[in-house]
BAPAPA-621920 format. One record per residue (C-alpha): x, z, y; residue in three letters. Coordinates in Angstrom, 2 decimals. Each point is the difference from the previous one (the first is absolute). Layout:
N
+---------+---------+---------+-------+
:      px :      pz :      py : lumdo :
+---------+---------+---------+-------+
:       X :       Z :       Y :   ALA :
...
+---------+---------+---------+-------+
This chain:
318
+---------+---------+---------+-------+
:      px :      pz :      py : lumdo :
+---------+---------+---------+-------+
:   29.39 :   14.24 :  -24.65 :   UNK :
:   -0.65 :   -1.22 :    4.10 :   UNK :
:    2.64 :   -2.90 :    0.87 :   UNK :
:    0.81 :    1.81 :    2.93 :   UNK :
:    1.55 :    3.53 :   -1.03 :   UNK :
:    2.44 :   -2.44 :   -2.59 :   UNK :
:    1.12 :   -2.04 :    3.88 :   UNK :
:    1.24 :    3.84 :    1.05 :   UNK :
:    1.37 :    0.27 :   -3.71 :   UNK :
:    1.05 :   -3.29 :    0.10 :   UNK :
:    2.35 :    1.21 :    3.38 :   UNK :
:    1.02 :    3.21 :   -0.97 :   UNK :
:    1.88 :   -1.80 :   -3.22 :   UNK :
:    1.16 :   -2.81 :    1.86 :   UNK :
:    1.73 :    2.43 :    2.84 :   UNK :
:    1.20 :    1.66 :   -2.97 :   UNK :
:    1.76 :   -2.51 :   -1.70 :   UNK :
:    0.99 :   -2.15 :    3.49 :   UNK :
:    0.27 :    1.83 :    2.39 :   UNK :
:    2.82 :    0.44 :    2.32 :   UNK :
:    1.77 :    3.66 :    0.96 :   UNK :
:   -0.64 :    0.52 :    3.44 :   UNK :
:    0.76 :    2.82 :    2.22 :   UNK :
:   -2.87 :    1.36 :    2.88 :   UNK :
:   -0.94 :    1.44 :    2.70 :   UNK :
:   -0.99 :    3.32 :   -1.69 :   UNK :
:    3.76 :   -0.15 :   -2.28 :   UNK :
:   -2.17 :    0.13 :   -3.26 :   UNK :
:    0.69 :   -2.97 :   -1.00 :   UNK :
:   -1.67 :   -2.88 :   -2.21 :   UNK :
:    0.10 :   -3.30 :   -2.04 :   UNK :
:   -2.18 :   -2.46 :    2.34 :   UNK :
:   -1.51 :   -3.50 :   -0.13 :   UNK :
:   -0.49 :   -2.02 :    3.21 :   UNK :
:   -2.92 :   -2.02 :   -0.20 :   UNK :
:   -3.16 :    0.68 :   -2.59 :   UNK :
:   -3.57 :   -0.90 :    0.35 :   UNK :
:   -3.45 :    1.80 :   -2.82 :   UNK :
:   -3.15 :   -1.55 :    0.12 :   UNK :
:   -3.28 :    2.12 :   -0.96 :   UNK :
:   -3.59 :   -0.26 :   -0.34 :   UNK :
:   -2.00 :    2.40 :    1.60 :   UNK :
:   -3.18 :   -2.06 :   -2.29 :   UNK :
:    2.21 :    1.64 :   -3.13 :   UNK :
:   -0.25 :    3.39 :    1.01 :   UNK :
:    1.55 :    2.59 :    3.03 :   UNK :
:    3.56 :   -0.24 :   -0.72 :   UNK :
:    1.05 :    3.87 :   -0.23 :   UNK :
:    2.51 :    0.12 :   -2.41 :   UNK :
:   -0.63 :    1.52 :   -3.51 :   UNK :
:    3.47 :    0.48 :   -1.03 :   UNK :
:    0.90 :    3.18 :    1.78 :   UNK :
:   -3.60 :    1.69 :    1.86 :   UNK :
:    0.21 :   -0.82 :    4.23 :   UNK :
:   -1.98 :    1.87 :    1.62 :   UNK :
:   -2.39 :   -2.19 :    1.70 :   UNK :
:   -1.07 :    2.62 :    1.73 :   UNK :
:    3.23 :    0.52 :    2.41 :   UNK :
:    0.07 :   -4.30 :   -0.05 :   UNK :
:   -4.20 :    0.01 :    1.75 :   UNK :
:    0.73 :    2.98 :    2.92 :   UNK :
:    3.69 :   -1.31 :    0.82 :   UNK :
:   -2.23 :   -3.85 :    0.75 :   UNK :
:   -2.24 :    1.15 :    1.82 :   UNK :
:    1.84 :    2.07 :    2.16 :   UNK :
:    1.76 :   -3.28 :    0.61 :   UNK :
:   -3.03 :   -1.16 :    0.41 :   UNK :
:   -1.34 :    2.74 :    2.65 :   UNK :
:    3.33 :   -0.90 :    2.21 :   UNK :
:    1.75 :    3.45 :   -0.92 :   UNK :
:    2.96 :    0.78 :   -0.09 :   UNK :
:    0.79 :    3.96 :    0.01 :   UNK :
:    0.30 :    1.33 :   -3.71 :   UNK :
:   -2.88 :    2.54 :    0.83 :   UNK :
:   -3.23 :   -2.11 :   -0.73 :   UNK :
:    1.87 :   -0.59 :   -3.93 :   UNK :
:    1.34 :    3.76 :   -0.05 :   UNK :
:   -3.95 :    1.11 :    0.33 :   UNK :
:   -0.37 :   -2.50 :   -3.04 :   UNK :
:    2.60 :    1.47 :   -2.47 :   UNK :
:    2.36 :   -3.36 :    1.05 :   UNK :
:    3.53 :    1.14 :   -0.27 :   UNK :
:    1.24 :   -4.30 :   -0.40 :   UNK :
:    1.30 :    0.36 :    3.89 :   UNK :
:    1.10 :    3.58 :    0.74 :   UNK :
:    3.92 :   -0.81 :   -0.84 :   UNK :
:    0.26 :   -1.99 :    3.01 :   UNK :
:   -1.22 :    2.14 :    2.68 :   UNK :
:    2.03 :    3.02 :   -1.88 :   UNK :
:    2.81 :   -1.58 :    0.14 :   UNK :
:   -0.43 :   -0.20 :    3.90 :   UNK :
:   -1.50 :    3.14 :    0.53 :   UNK :
:    3.33 :    1.90 :   -1.98 :   UNK :
:    2.31 :   -2.32 :    2.06 :   UNK :
:   -1.63 :    0.97 :    3.29 :   UNK :
:    1.25 :    2.85 :    2.62 :   UNK :
:   -3.16 :    1.97 :   -0.48 :   UNK :
:    1.35 :    0.36 :   -4.09 :   UNK :
:    1.31 :    3.62 :   -0.28 :   UNK :
:   -0.37 :    0.63 :   -4.33 :   UNK :
:    2.71 :   -1.06 :   -2.47 :   UNK :
:    1.95 :   -2.92 :   -0.13 :   UNK :
:   -2.12 :   -2.99 :   -1.16 :   UNK :
:    2.12 :   -2.96 :   -0.01 :   UNK :
:    0.50 :   -2.27 :   -2.52 :   UNK :
:   -2.86 :    2.34 :   -1.06 :   UNK :
:   -1.49 :   -3.35 :   -2.41 :   UNK :
:    2.91 :    0.02 :   -2.16 :   UNK :
:    1.14 :    3.65 :    0.24 :   UNK :
:   -3.46 :    0.97 :   -1.53 :   UNK :
:    0.01 :   -2.49 :   -2.97 :   UNK :
:    3.46 :    1.71 :   -1.27 :   UNK :
:   -0.45 :    4.03 :    1.38 :   UNK :
:   -2.62 :    1.64 :   -1.40 :   UNK :
:    0.26 :    2.83 :    2.28 :   UNK :
:    0.77 :   -2.25 :    2.79 :   UNK :
:   -3.58 :   -1.58 :   -1.49 :   UNK :
:   -1.63 :    3.23 :    0.90 :   UNK :
:    1.13 :    0.02 :    3.35 :   UNK :
:   -1.20 :   -3.28 :    0.79 :   UNK :
:   -2.95 :    0.69 :   -1.73 :   UNK :
:   -0.75 :    3.15 :    2.51 :   UNK :
:    1.08 :   -1.84 :    2.98 :   UNK :
:   -2.74 :   -3.02 :   -1.00 :   UNK :
:   -2.43 :    2.18 :   -0.16 :   UNK :
:    0.42 :    1.64 :    3.27 :   UNK :
:    0.19 :   -3.34 :    1.91 :   UNK :
:   -3.19 :   -0.59 :   -2.30 :   UNK :
:   -2.18 :    2.52 :    1.66 :   UNK :
:    1.45 :   -0.13 :    2.94 :   UNK :
:   -1.26 :   -3.61 :    0.52 :   UNK :
:   -3.24 :    0.86 :   -1.15 :   UNK :
:   -0.71 :    3.14 :    1.97 :   UNK :
:    2.30 :   -0.43 :    3.63 :   UNK :
:   -1.40 :   -3.22 :    1.82 :   UNK :
:    3.09 :    0.09 :    2.14 :   UNK :
:    2.31 :    0.13 :   -2.13 :   UNK :
:   -1.74 :   -2.92 :   -2.58 :   UNK :
:    0.28 :   -2.59 :    3.02 :   UNK :
:    3.48 :    0.53 :    0.75 :   UNK :
:    1.27 :    0.17 :   -4.05 :   UNK :
:   -2.79 :   -1.16 :   -1.64 :   UNK :
:   -0.26 :   -4.38 :    1.64 :   UNK :
:    1.99 :   -2.30 :   -1.43 :   UNK :
:    0.07 :   -2.38 :    1.87 :   UNK :
:   -1.14 :   -3.31 :    0.47 :   UNK :
:   -1.12 :   -0.12 :   -3.47 :   UNK :
:   -2.08 :   -2.33 :   -1.60 :   UNK :
:   -2.85 :    1.30 :    1.37 :   UNK :
:    0.44 :   -0.47 :    3.37 :   UNK :
:    1.58 :   -2.91 :   -0.42 :   UNK :
:   -3.56 :   -1.47 :   -2.10 :   UNK :
:   -2.42 :    1.54 :    2.95 :   UNK :
:    1.85 :    0.28 :    3.57 :   UNK :
:    3.28 :   -2.60 :    0.14 :   UNK :
:    0.95 :    1.00 :    3.71 :   UNK :
:    1.75 :   -3.59 :    1.88 :   UNK :
:    1.91 :   -0.44 :    2.14 :   UNK :
:   -2.86 :    0.29 :    2.39 :   UNK :
:   -0.75 :    2.85 :   -0.28 :   UNK :
:   -3.20 :   -1.02 :   -1.96 :   UNK :
:   -1.36 :    0.75 :   -3.57 :   UNK :
:   -0.63 :   -2.14 :   -3.12 :   UNK :
:   -2.34 :    1.59 :   -2.78 :   UNK :
:    1.78 :   -2.93 :   -2.74 :   UNK :
:   -2.00 :    1.38 :   -2.68 :   UNK :
:   -3.86 :   -0.60 :    2.17 :   UNK :
:    1.53 :   -3.21 :    1.23 :   UNK :
:    0.46 :   -1.72 :   -4.01 :   UNK :
:   -3.35 :    2.05 :   -1.05 :   UNK :
:   -2.06 :   -2.18 :    2.46 :   UNK :
:    2.47 :   -2.76 :   -0.69 :   UNK :
:   -1.01 :   -0.12 :   -3.43 :   UNK :
:   -3.64 :    0.02 :    0.94 :   UNK :
:   -0.30 :   -2.51 :    2.31 :   UNK :
:    3.07 :   -2.70 :   -1.11 :   UNK :
:    0.80 :    0.97 :   -3.51 :   UNK :
:    1.87 :   -3.26 :   -0.35 :   UNK :
:    2.77 :    1.11 :    2.68 :   UNK :
:    3.12 :    0.59 :   -1.44 :   UNK :
:    0.77 :    2.44 :    2.51 :   UNK :
:   -1.49 :    2.78 :   -1.61 :   UNK :
:    3.36 :    2.09 :    0.62 :   UNK :
:    0.59 :    3.63 :    0.46 :   UNK :
:    3.58 :    1.23 :    0.43 :   UNK :
:    1.42 :    3.40 :    0.43 :   UNK :
:    3.59 :   -1.18 :    0.84 :   UNK :
:    0.79 :    0.69 :    3.80 :   UNK :
:    3.33 :   -0.48 :    0.54 :   UNK :
:   -0.26 :    2.16 :    3.39 :   UNK :
:   -1.40 :    3.05 :   -1.48 :   UNK :
:    2.23 :   -0.49 :   -3.49 :   UNK :
:    2.07 :    2.79 :    1.27 :   UNK :
:   -2.32 :    2.79 :    1.40 :   UNK :
:   -1.66 :   -0.49 :   -3.68 :   UNK :
:    0.80 :    2.43 :   -2.53 :   UNK :
:    0.12 :   -2.07 :   -2.27 :   UNK :
:    0.62 :   -4.34 :    0.88 :   UNK :
:   -3.54 :   -1.71 :   -2.24 :   UNK :
:    0.51 :   -0.74 :   -3.26 :   UNK :
:   -2.73 :   -1.97 :   -0.28 :   UNK :
:    0.43 :   -2.19 :    2.50 :   UNK :
:   -3.02 :   -3.06 :    0.22 :   UNK :
:   -3.12 :   -0.54 :   -1.20 :   UNK :
:   -2.18 :   -3.19 :    0.27 :   UNK :
:   -3.44 :   -0.53 :   -1.92 :   UNK :
:   -1.06 :   -2.80 :   -1.44 :   UNK :
:   -3.84 :   -1.54 :   -0.25 :   UNK :
:   -1.06 :   -2.07 :   -2.86 :   UNK :
:   -3.08 :   -0.57 :   -2.46 :   UNK :
:   -1.91 :    2.99 :    1.63 :   UNK :
:    3.46 :    2.17 :   -0.81 :   UNK :
:    2.16 :    1.69 :    1.89 :   UNK :
:    4.05 :    0.28 :   -0.55 :   UNK :
:    2.42 :    1.48 :    1.50 :   UNK :
:    4.02 :   -0.96 :   -0.57 :   UNK :
:    2.08 :    3.30 :    1.26 :   UNK :
:    4.02 :   -0.12 :    1.06 :   UNK :
:    1.51 :    2.80 :   -0.81 :   UNK :
:    3.77 :   -0.12 :    1.21 :   UNK :
:    0.82 :    3.53 :   -1.88 :   UNK :
:   -1.10 :    0.53 :   -3.14 :   UNK :
:    0.79 :    3.60 :   -1.84 :   UNK :
:   -0.95 :   -1.54 :   -3.46 :   UNK :
:   -1.03 :    3.50 :   -1.96 :   UNK :
:   -1.10 :    2.13 :    2.62 :   UNK :
:   -1.65 :   -1.89 :    3.24 :   UNK :
:   -0.73 :   -3.40 :   -1.12 :   UNK :
:   -3.33 :    1.29 :   -2.87 :   UNK :
:   -0.97 :    1.65 :    2.93 :   UNK :
:   -0.20 :   -2.97 :    1.95 :   UNK :
:   -1.40 :   -2.54 :   -2.29 :   UNK :
:   -3.00 :    2.53 :   -0.11 :   UNK :
:   -0.11 :    0.21 :    4.01 :   UNK :
:   -0.23 :   -3.77 :    0.41 :   UNK :
:   -2.34 :   -0.51 :   -2.82 :   UNK :
:   -2.18 :    2.95 :    1.50 :   UNK :
:    0.31 :   -1.92 :    3.55 :   UNK :
:   -0.26 :   -3.09 :   -0.75 :   UNK :
:   -3.89 :    1.11 :   -2.60 :   UNK :
:   -0.85 :    1.86 :    3.64 :   UNK :
:    0.15 :   -2.96 :    2.23 :   UNK :
:   -1.39 :   -2.15 :   -2.46 :   UNK :
:   -3.19 :    2.39 :   -0.39 :   UNK :
:   -0.11 :   -0.43 :    4.48 :   UNK :
:   -0.15 :   -3.48 :   -0.38 :   UNK :
:   -2.30 :   -0.67 :   -2.42 :   UNK :
:    2.76 :   -1.38 :   -2.51 :   UNK :
:    0.47 :    0.81 :   -3.52 :   UNK :
:    4.08 :    1.33 :   -0.30 :   UNK :
:    2.29 :   -3.10 :   -1.30 :   UNK :
:    4.10 :    1.25 :   -0.32 :   UNK :
:    2.52 :    1.82 :    0.89 :   UNK :
:    3.19 :   -1.38 :    0.29 :   UNK :
:    2.96 :    2.19 :    0.31 :   UNK :
:    3.19 :   -1.57 :    1.69 :   UNK :
:    2.53 :    2.47 :   -0.27 :   UNK :
:    3.83 :   -0.73 :    1.97 :   UNK :
:    2.45 :    2.52 :   -1.91 :   UNK :
:   -1.72 :    1.30 :   -3.55 :   UNK :
:    2.04 :    3.23 :   -0.50 :   UNK :
:    0.44 :    2.38 :   -2.81 :   UNK :
:    1.48 :    3.14 :    1.36 :   UNK :
:    3.48 :    1.21 :   -1.84 :   UNK :
:   -2.07 :    3.53 :   -1.07 :   UNK :
:   -3.55 :   -2.12 :   -1.04 :   UNK :
:    1.30 :   -1.66 :   -2.80 :   UNK :
:   -0.50 :    1.88 :   -2.45 :   UNK :
:   -3.67 :    0.42 :    0.90 :   UNK :
:   -0.68 :   -3.32 :   -0.03 :   UNK :
:    1.41 :    0.11 :   -3.08 :   UNK :
:   -2.14 :    1.74 :   -1.22 :   UNK :
:   -3.00 :   -1.55 :    1.27 :   UNK :
:    1.23 :   -2.78 :   -1.15 :   UNK :
:   -0.94 :    1.59 :   -3.13 :   UNK :
:   -3.87 :    0.08 :    0.13 :   UNK :
:   -2.74 :   -2.57 :   -0.82 :   UNK :
:   -2.54 :   -0.30 :    2.83 :   UNK :
:   -2.77 :    0.55 :   -0.26 :   UNK :
:   -3.34 :   -2.52 :    1.89 :   UNK :
:   -0.18 :    0.20 :    3.30 :   UNK :
:   -2.33 :    2.59 :    2.19 :   UNK :
:   -3.30 :   -0.84 :    2.56 :   UNK :
:    0.10 :    0.76 :    3.26 :   UNK :
:   -3.62 :    0.52 :    1.71 :   UNK :
:   -0.40 :    0.56 :    3.76 :   UNK :
:   -3.85 :    1.20 :    1.10 :   UNK :
:   -1.83 :   -2.58 :    2.08 :   UNK :
:   -0.58 :    2.34 :    2.50 :   UNK :
:    2.12 :   -0.02 :    2.22 :   UNK :
:   -0.41 :   -3.10 :    2.55 :   UNK :
:    4.02 :   -0.18 :    0.96 :   UNK :
:    2.96 :    0.13 :   -1.49 :   UNK :
:    1.63 :    2.73 :    2.91 :   UNK :
:   -3.05 :    2.51 :   -1.25 :   UNK :
:    1.06 :   -0.08 :   -3.59 :   UNK :
:    0.82 :    3.44 :   -1.14 :   UNK :
:    1.39 :    1.59 :   -3.42 :   UNK :
:   -3.36 :    0.58 :   -1.98 :   UNK :
:   -0.86 :   -3.61 :    0.95 :   UNK :
:    2.88 :   -1.15 :   -2.37 :   UNK :
:    0.06 :    0.47 :   -3.77 :   UNK :
:    1.89 :   -1.24 :   -3.02 :   UNK :
:   -2.10 :    0.05 :   -3.34 :   UNK :
:    1.69 :   -0.85 :   -3.32 :   UNK :
:    3.36 :    0.66 :    0.39 :   UNK :
:    2.22 :    1.40 :   -3.00 :   UNK :
:    3.55 :   -0.16 :    0.85 :   UNK :
:    3.16 :    1.68 :   -1.68 :   UNK :
:    0.91 :    3.52 :    1.28 :   UNK :
:    2.11 :   -0.56 :    3.62 :   UNK :
:    3.92 :    0.18 :    0.07 :   UNK :
:    1.75 :    1.80 :    2.69 :   UNK :
:    2.71 :   -1.45 :    2.26 :   UNK :
:    1.84 :    1.77 :    2.88 :   UNK :
:   -0.89 :   -2.59 :    3.71 :   UNK :
:    3.14 :   -0.97 :    1.85 :   UNK :
:   -0.34 :    1.03 :    2.96 :   UNK :
+---------+---------+---------+-------+
């Protein structure tokens, strides 16, 4: 049994038992605690949860999207990744150019009304098809604003210059490993109003010791059931990729979360997950023939020996 997964399950129990009932932006309601930290030893295995099946393909394609500096969902859809669709879709159906059925409050209505659910799915499929086939439509409605990839790879300064934070931090790890400034931030106050979703994982820092690279993430807001399992695996993968490029082993991933919350419509799913016994963690394999992290593609990444319980579905709060 993996200590890493136990840390996540302990967080679930803690929030259920001690969480404050709070309202939220989406109107769904949460059980929430402020301030929590989990530690994952990446030498013990890759921290992909086993008490429910977590799709590594989606995690990896999203991270590669970030690494490319891309902020348009077209790349994700080309890789059959739908995890950012709702935010782009919301912009479309709220625009003056949308002329279809009334989709206001589409998230909650689609959860409770089977007839509306069909309408919603039909409109979403039309939207996805237009993103993939109509370049001008994709440019206008597939764009999510200055989200993670933009801030990591193309941070705009007040002087109009561009900073590639990720390239800079990789170079610093190679040339000055003992520095305490190996930091990448996605929280740009000037750009927050233009983002489809302001960054939840706001800042991460690297640390080198004894030939190992560790990473600590500060996440301002964590959807424990749907989002946090993705975040754990994504930053573990990022740590492995950067360690590989810098000639280091992967050390620890430390996950620090501000507002840790379980949505009120995820409680049953969390109880189901907590009733399951974890399996051993899987292993990550990265092909050796790619010199740079920025050249990595999906076919270069593989999870092996992954045994898990079945997936558990839950609605996304938008």
